[in-house]
DOKEMI-758405 format. One record per residue (C-alpha): x, y, z. Coordinates in steps of 0.5 Angstrom, whole numbers, plus 500, padded with zeros to 3 digits. Each point is the difference from the previous one (the first is absolute). Layout:
east->X north->Y up->Z
...
This chain:
east->500 north->500 up->500
east->503 north->507 up->498
east->501 north->504 up->506
east->498 north->507 up->501
east->505 north->506 up->499
east->500 north->506 up->503
east->503 north->506 up->497
east->501 north->508 up->501
east->501 north->504 up->493
east->504 north->506 up->501
east->503 north->505 up->495
east->506 north->505 up->499
east->499 north->505 up->495
east->497 north->495 up->496
east->504 north->494 up->501
east->495 north->495 up->503
east->501 north->494 up->504
east->497 north->495 up->504
east->502 north->499 up->507
east->500 north->493 up->503
east->502 north->498 up->507
east->504 north->494 up->500
east->504 north->495 up->505
east->506 north->499 up->495
east->502 north->503 up->493
east->497 north->494 up->496
east->493 north->501 up->502
east->498 north->501 up->493
east->503 north->497 up->494
east->502 north->504 up->494
east->494 north->497 up->496
east->495 north->502 up->506
east->503 north->507 up->500
east->499 north->501 up->492
east->493 north->497 up->501
east->498 north->505 up->505
east->504 north->506 up->497
east->496 north->499 up->493
east->495 north->506 up->499
east->495 north->496 up->496
east->499 north->493 up->504
east->504 north->502 up->506
east->500 north->506 up->505
east->505 north->504 up->496
east->506 north->503 up->502
east->507 north->502 up->498
east->503 north->495 up->506
east->498 north->496 up->506
east->504 north->502 up->507
east->500 north->495 up->505
east->501 north->503 up->507
east->504 north->495 up->503
east->503 north->499 up->507
east->507 north->504 up->501
east->507 north->497 up->499
east->504 north->505 up->503
east->500 north->502 up->507
east->496 north->506 up->502
east->496 north->500 up->493
east->493 north->501 up->500
east->498 north->496 up->494
east->503 north->497 up->493
east->498 north->501 up->493
east->500 north->495 up->495
east->498 north->502 up->493
east->497 north->496 up->495
east->499 north->504 up->493
east->494 north->499 up->496
east->504 north->494 up->496
east->501 north->497 up->506
east->508 north->502 up->500
east->503 north->502 up->506
east->504 north->507 up->500
east->505 north->502 up->505
east->496 north->507 up->502
east->494 north->504 up->499
east->500 north->507 up->502
east->493 north->501 up->499
east->498 north->493 up->503
east->504 north->502 up->506
east->496 north->506 up->501
east->494 north->496 up->500
east->502 north->495 up->504
east->502 north->505 up->506
east->493 north->503 up->499
east->497 north->493 up->501
east->505 north->499 up->506
east->498 north->507 up->503
east->492 north->499 up->499
east->501 north->493 up->503
east->503 north->503 up->506
east->495 north->506 up->500
east->505 north->505 up->501
east->500 north->507 up->496
east->508 north->500 up->500
east->505 north->494 up->500
east->507 north->500 up->499
east->501 north->493 up->497
east->506 north->495 up->498
east->497 north->495 up->494
east->505 north->494 up->498
east->500 north->500 up->492
east->504 north->495 up->496
east->504 north->506 up->498
east->502 north->501 up->508
east->496 north->504 up->506
east->497 north->506 up->498
east->497 north->506 up->505
east->493 north->503 up->499
east->497 north->506 up->503
east->493 north->500 up->499
east->495 north->506 up->501
east->493 north->498 up->500
east->494 north->504 up->498
east->495 north->494 up->501
east->500 north->495 up->494
east->506 north->504 up->497
east->507 north->502 up->502
east->506 north->504 up->498
east->506 north->495 up->500
east->507 north->501 up->500
east->504 north->494 up->499
east->508 north->498 up->500
east->501 north->497 up->493
east->508 north->498 up->501
east->506 north->502 up->496
east->500 north->501 up->493
east->506 north->496 up->496
east->502 north->501 up->493
east->500 north->494 up->496
east->503 north->503 up->493
east->496 north->501 up->494
east->496 north->496 up->494
east->499 north->502 up->493
east->493 north->499 up->496
east->498 north->502 up->494
east->494 north->505 up->500
east->497 north->504 up->494
east->507 north->498 up->496
east->504 north->503 up->505
east->504 north->496 up->506
east->498 north->502 up->507
east->505 north->500 up->505
east->496 north->497 up->507
east->503 north->502 up->506
east->499 north->494 up->505
east->499 north->501 up->507
east->498 north->495 up->506
east->495 north->502 up->506
east->501 north->493 up->502
east->496 north->498 up->494
east->503 north->502 up->493
east->498 north->506 up->495
east->502 north->503 up->493
east->499 north->507 up->500
east->501 north->505 up->494
east->499 north->508 up->500
east->497 north->505 up->495
east->497 north->495 up->495
east->494 north->500 up->496
east->496 north->494 up->502
east->492 north->499 up->500
east->497 north->495 up->505
east->498 north->496 up->494
east->508 north->500 up->498
east->502 north->498 up->507
east->495 north->494 up->500
east->505 north->497 up->494
east->506 north->503 up->502
east->500 north->498 up->508
east->500 north->493 up->499
east->505 north->500 up->495
east->505 north->504 up->504
east->498 north->495 up->506
east->501 north->494 up->496
east->507 north->503 up->498
east->503 north->499 up->507
east->501 north->494 up->505
east->494 north->500 up->504
east->496 north->505 up->497
east->499 north->508 up->503
east->495 north->505 up->501
east->500 north->505 up->494
east->499 north->508 up->501
east->500 north->505 up->495
east->501 north->507 up->503
east->499 north->507 up->498
east->503 north->506 up->504
east->494 north->505 up->501
east->504 north->505 up->504
east->506 north->502 up->504
east->497 north->503 up->506
east->498 north->496 up->503
east->503 north->494 up->496
east->494 north->497 up->497
east->499 north->494 up->496
east->495 north->497 up->496
east->501 north->492 up->500
east->496 north->495 up->496
east->502 north->493 up->502
east->499 north->493 up->498
east->501 north->495 up->506
east->503 north->493 up->499
east->495 north->495 up->502
east->494 north->505 up->499
east->501 north->504 up->494
east->498 north->507 up->499
east->498 north->503 up->507
east->497 north->507 up->503
east->506 north->500 up->505
east->506 north->497 up->502
east->503 north->502 up->507
east->507 north->496 up->499
east->500 north->503 up->493
east->499 north->507 up->502
east->506 north->499 up->505
east->504 north->497 up->495
east->499 north->507 up->496
east->501 north->504 up->505
east->507 north->497 up->502
east->502 north->500 up->492
east->497 north->508 up->500
east->505 north->501 up->506
east->506 north->496 up->497
east->499 north->504 up->493
east->500 north->507 up->503
east->492 north->501 up->498
east->499 north->500 up->508
east->503 north->501 up->506
east->502 north->496 up->506
east->495 north->501 up->507
east->495 north->504 up->496
east->493 north->499 up->498
east->499 north->496 up->493
east->493 north->500 up->497
east->498 north->494 up->496
east->494 north->500 up->496
east->497 north->493 up->498
east->494 north->499 up->496
east->496 north->498 up->507
east->503 north->506 up->504
east->506 north->504 up->503
east->505 north->497 up->505
east->505 north->505 up->503
east->507 north->497 up->501
east->507 north->502 up->503
east->507 north->496 up->499
east->505 north->500 up->505
east->508 north->501 up->498
east->501 north->494 up->505
east->499 north->494 up->496
east->495 north->503 up->496
east->495 north->498 up->505
east->493 north->502 up->497
east->494 north->502 up->504
east->493 north->501 up->497
east->493 north->503 up->502
east->493 north->499 up->497
east->493 north->498 up->501
east->497 north->493 up->502
east->493 north->499 up->500
east->495 north->494 up->503
east->495 north->498 up->494
east->496 north->494 up->503
east->500 north->494 up->503
east->497 north->493 up->498
east->500 north->493 up->500
east->501 north->495 up->494
east->501 north->492 up->499
east->507 north->499 up->499
east->502 north->499 up->493
């Protein structure tokens, strides 16, 4: 007999997730996550966040991310904000300072609630440059800069690329790299404050409204390329909304602030 599966749905600037409480990180199979995320025959979402017991001393919970195709990425900035809000709601606290374990390591989160919504500031860890990869687009070679935020990203600035073109270019760039990568197309809108418009194609999901680790990788690369400054606000505008980030010179550590909202809760038969 199929068991009932309870979930809560959250979104962070349009990146939507199903939060499921779990005793361990294998509580749902990749196929089950894929079925739940199906927007026609399932609940619908960009991914599932398993809210599991912490593994680090002093941590308040653990986030395990399963993408809509069932794959498991190392990190997820928008998901981290959503899970932090879920933990704060569960504890009935309006303000919470949390440590959350992730596959990319422990991350801190400051939750400032307004009912079922919150502004959440999270630590994203340090950025690491991984070199570059060249891919043809519109008859020219594009040099994508590779940056890791615990998960891999390939970023290019100041290139004309429509959303439809990104649907073709994103998987092609990702497939050219071992293990794949998220792909970000970036256009600088202003210098004061430094503001960047970002289109993102996510490994394991496809083109999405937002990507927190992608925004962090863009901010780090913007500083490294002289487009922005250390320890100063950087604004990243994604199709789903805006995020504010800062990059420290010490270890290229990135912090990210943005909204998260509870959408609804429900119960389905486990796929």
